[in-house]
C-alpha positions in Angstrom: 225.9 -82.0 117.6 226.7 -85.3 116.0 227.8 -88.0 118.3 231.2 -89.2 117.3 233.0 -92.0 118.9 236.6 -91.3 120.1 239.5 -93.2 118.8 241.5 -94.1 121.8 245.2 -94.6 121.2 247.5 -96.4 123.6 250.1 -94.4 125.5 253.4 -94.1 123.5 251.7 -93.8 120.2 254.0 -92.3 117.7 252.6 -89.2 116.2 252.9 -89.0 112.4 254.8 -86.1 110.9 252.6 -83.1 110.2 252.8 -79.4 109.3 250.0 -76.9 109.9 249.5 -73.2 110.4 250.5 -72.1 113.9 247.6 -69.8 115.0 249.7 -68.3 117.8 252.4 -67.0 115.5 252.0 -63.4 114.5 254.0 -64.1 111.3 251.8 -67.0 110.2 254.6 -69.6 110.7 254.0 -73.3 110.4 254.1 -75.7 113.3 255.3 -79.2 112.6 255.9 -82.4 114.5 259.5 -81.3 114.9 258.5 -78.5 117.2 257.5 -81.1 119.8 259.8 -82.1 122.6 260.1 -85.0 124.9 257.1 -84.0 127.2 254.0 -85.9 127.1 251.4 -84.5 124.7 247.8 -83.5 125.2 246.3 -83.3 121.7 242.8 -81.7 121.6 240.5 -81.4 118.3 238.5 -78.5 119.2 236.7 -75.4 117.4 236.2 -71.9 118.5 232.4 -71.7 117.8 231.6 -74.9 119.8 229.5 -74.0 122.8 231.1 -76.9 124.9 234.6 -75.6 123.9 233.6 -71.9 124.7 232.3 -73.2 128.2 235.7 -74.8 129.1 238.2 -72.8 127.1 239.4 -70.8 130.3 239.9 -74.1 132.1 241.9 -75.5 129.0 244.2 -72.4 129.1 244.6 -72.7 132.9 245.3 -76.4 132.8 247.8 -75.9 129.9 249.7 -73.4 132.0 249.7 -75.7 135.1 251.0 -78.7 133.4 253.4 -77.0 131.0 256.5 -78.4 132.7 255.5 -82.0 132.0 252.9 -81.9 129.3 252.7 -79.8 126.2 249.3 -79.1 124.8 248.3 -78.7 121.3 244.8 -77.9 120.0 243.8 -78.5 116.4 240.8 -77.0 114.6 239.9 -78.7 111.4 237.0 -76.7 110.5 236.5 -74.9 107.2 236.9 -71.2 107.7 234.5 -70.5 105.0 231.7 -72.2 106.9 232.9 -71.5 110.3 234.7 -68.1 110.1 235.0 -68.0 113.9 237.6 -70.7 113.6 239.9 -68.6 111.3 243.4 -68.7 112.7 243.4 -65.2 114.0 240.3 -66.0 116.3 242.2 -69.0 117.7 245.1 -67.1 119.2 245.6 -67.2 122.9 
């Protein structure tokens, strides 16, 4: 795995507008920045095939449920589904 430095953003950073396929939608609907509410946001860039993500995915799911009242969680997989078919949206559904 390639070491990549994190870009730390200050609390209160304004998320730019975006639109992407919502993997949890059975109708292949799009999710966009307007779907977010006033709760804090935990934004994760992860991938389904990563052994580190596989190791903690149950904890991510549990944590997301535990903090749902105050923090919304969003995970983005930016991998190419041609080179990483396990990251196809249907494989990312909860």
